[in-house]
N, C-alpha and C positions, 0 to 999 in steps of 0.2 A: 758272118752273118751281114743281108742285106738289110739297109739304112734305113731304119722307119720314115715315113712323111709323117708331117706331122701337121694337122691346116687348124684352122678358125683363134682365136681367144678364149681367154678366162672370162667366163659371165658370172656378174656379180651381183647376186639384188640387196643390196643396201640399203637401210634406209640411218644409219646412223652416219652422224656427220662426223664424224672422228676419220672416217675414210679418206684419202687423198684422190681414189678415183672414181669418175660415175662408173654408175652401172651398164653394162652394155649385155649384150644377147650374143647366144652362140646356140647353132643348130644341134638336136640332137641326131645321133645316126639313126637310120631306120631300125624299127626294132626296141630301142632302148627307152622306156616308158616309166617315168619317176610320177609319185605322188604329188601332189599339190606345194608348193616351199610355204616355208612357216611365214606367219604374218612378218612381216618387218620389223613391226614394236618389239617381237620376242628373239630373233633370231632372224638367219639370213643363211642364202645357197650359194656355194661355188659350182659353177660345170665349168668341167677341164674341156679342153681341145680333142677331138675325138685322133686315137694312138695308133694305124693303118698297118698294117701287115705286119702281125705278130705271126711269125712263122710256129709252124709245129715244134714242141718240144723246148720253146725259147721260154726264157727267163729274164725279165724288164722290169726295172726300178724307173720309171718317170718324175722328173721333177719338173712342176709348173707354178710360173710365178706369177701371182695377181697385181703386183705392182702398188698393193694397199699397205699403209703405215699408218700406226694408232698413235694417235697423242696423247690418249691417256688408258690407262690397263683397262683389258675388258676380260671377263668374268665369264666362264664359259660352263654349264652344267651338262652337257651333255653333247655329244656328235653322231652324225649315225651317216652311213655311207651307202651309198648303189652305184655297182659298177657294173658295166654289160658282159662280154664275153668273156672268160678267163681271168676275172679280176680278184683277188687274193686277199689285199686290205688296201683301205688309204689313212694316210696320216698327213697333218697338221702341223705344219712347222712352223717355229718363228726364226727369224735370218734379220742379222743386221746389214748382211748385203744383200742387195739388194739387184736384179735384172728388168729388162721392159715388161711392161705386162702382155701377158700372151706368151711369153719365153716359155719353150717346151723341150725338153731335151732328155736323153739318157741323163739317170742323175752320175755324178762325178764323185771322186773323193774328195777332192778338194769343198763341193758341194756339201756334203755331207758333215764335214769337220767344222764347217760354219752354221748347221741347222740344232734347233734347239726344239724337241720335242714337245707339244704341248698336247696333243690329244692323237690317239689312233682309233679304227673300229673295221672291221671286216666288208664282205664285199654283199653280206644278203640284207641290208636296210633293217638290220640290227640296230639299237642305241648302243655307248657306250658312256655311261651314264659316270661322275664322279660318286662314288660313294659319299653316306651321309651326307655334314653339311658342305664337302668340298667343293672347289671350282678349277677348273684349269684355268689358270689366269695366262693370259698373254699379258706380256707385257709392254709398258709403251716405248716406243721409237722404233717397235720389231716390227720388220715386211711379214706380211703371209705366203706362205709357201707351201703347194700342197704336191703329198709323193704317191702316185699312182706304183701297186706292183702287178703285174700282172704275170702269170704261169700258165703257159699256156702246155697241156698236157695230152691233148688232145693231135687228128692225123692231121689238120686241115689250118691252115695259114686265115687268122681271123681277124677284124677289127674291134677296136674297145674305146671304150669314154669311159670317166666316173663323176660321181658328183657328190657335194657332201656336204648336209644340212647342217651348221651349227646355230645351238640352243643359247641366249645368253641365259647369266644369272639373273634371278628373278628381283627387281630394284626394291627396297628396304627391307631384304630380310640378311639377317649374318651369318655370309660365307667365310670360311676359310679357304685360304689360298693351298695349291699344291703347285709347288716347284722340285725340282730337281738337284741332288749332289752325284757330281761326277769323278771318280776315285781313278787317276790317269796320270803318265808322263809323256808332256807333249813331246820330249826330247829324244823318242823312238828312234832308234836307228840298226834296221834289222842288216845285216852281212847276208849274200848267198848261204844257203845251208839251214840246218835248225838254228835255233835261236831262243834263247828263255828270256822274263823279262819279271821282276818284281816291283810292285810298287806297295810303300809304307806310310799310313798317313797315323795321325794321331789326333781323334776329337777337341777341340779349343771349347766345345759346347752340347747340351744334351739337342740331342733330335730325334723325331720320330720319324716311322718309316714305314710305308704300305704298299709300296710296289719295289720288286730290284727285278734288273736284269743286266745279264753279261752282253759284250758287243767287241767282236774283232770282226777281221773280213777272211776273205778267200785261203790267207794261208797259214791259219789257225790251225791249232792240232787240238790245245788241251788250254782248259779256263779254269781256275779256281777262285776263290773270296771267300774271308773267313773275319770273324770280330772277334774279338779277344775283348774281354773286360772282367776284371779283377784275377787275372792268369786262367780263365778258362777261354776257350777258343772252341768257337762254335761255326761252323763250318754254313758257310749261304750256299757254293757251289764249288761241289769236291771234287776236283779232276775232271771236269766235263770235259768229254770227248767231244770236239769241236767239229762242227762238218759245216759246209759253207749255204745250205739253206737257212742256220742260223744268223746269217746277216740281215734276213727279212725277218724273219719270227725266232726270234730267242724262245728260248724256254724261263718261264716268268717265275718270282716268288710272290704272292701277294698276304696279306695279312688283313683281319679285319681292324676299319678305322677306331674302334672302340679297344682291341687289344693290338697296338702296333709293334713293330719289334723297335726298340728306343735302343739308340745308339748314344751312350752316357761321354761327359766330357773325359777326356782321359785314355776311353775305348781304343784302340787300334785298329785299321781295319787292313787288313795284308790280299796284294790282288798278285795271282800267279797267273802269265798265259809264257804258250812255247809255240812256235810257228816252225815250219818246215817252206823255208825262201828259196823256192823255183827257179825266181830269176835271176839274174848274171849280175844286179845291180841292186842297191840297197834299196830297201823300204821306209819310207818314213811315217812319221805319223800325218792322218787323211789317206795314203794309201793303205796301212793297213794300221790297226789299233788295239788298244788293250784298254778297257773301259769298264767299268764297275757301276751302274744307276743307282739311283736307289733315289723312289719319288717319295717326298716328303710331305708332312702336315707340317704347312710354314705359319703356324700361327703369328708369330712375330715376323712375319712376310721379308725375310731376308731377302729372297730370288732365289733365282740358282746358283747355284756354288760348285768351284773346282778345288780341289785338291789336288796336286796336279804335281808330282813326287816330293810328295808332302808340303808343298806351300800351299795357303788358302788364298781365295781370293773369288772374284765372282764368273761365272763363263755366261 
């Protein structure tokens, strides 16, 4: 597949003094029309560089670095994405690692292992709003990265581009942050051929969740996750046949925040993954993954947590 040429730099309309980079501008592709940008007092807009030469039948996951780092937590109520040709979705990620502003490339496995999802939206300009009184929290000290997914199911090579509007939480209102818990094993080592892995975690405190997704890469074949409470096991994803497209758009489970799923202290979470490694070398974490993500109602502001092979820590 031909290398995609990328031009321009990320455009940021931003009035918040917490950003470390001045606003710049970038031209839109002809025909890519956007509504008026948010008032800087209540939101900001990111515009990615154009991505050129998206071939017919191709599927691309493009990462764009803004170079912006915040010195305090940013609470986000909603995001609204706009994409030109063959756009599928756009995701706002936070990362502890940074590349120069305007860097844009096909996302690597190493990139994805370092990213933490803040909020995602489709290509249609419809808002993705945090439910109830929740806010998506972008933690202090993290850099902003955008991921664009382009899926060209047509017959012609096209160019495309994306934009994302981010609306901040209203000052003075009492919001509850939403963070993530990842159940995983970063010691993943998959030999050529068929492999399995089991992750077992015991909850150390009560947690309420409203959104859950599985995550594997292209060699995955089956994903399962379940919760056991008081001896009763409830499947979350029951022997889900894995397809490569789930890397970008996994099936999700959601709960009303008034009646969330609750993981109690001493409940256990079991994740089971299966793969067929068709490579001649081992696959390690980053290149392949087995992760069960739970988006939480984080009233105590614990932040993003991970249970990595049974051991708890931040992530």
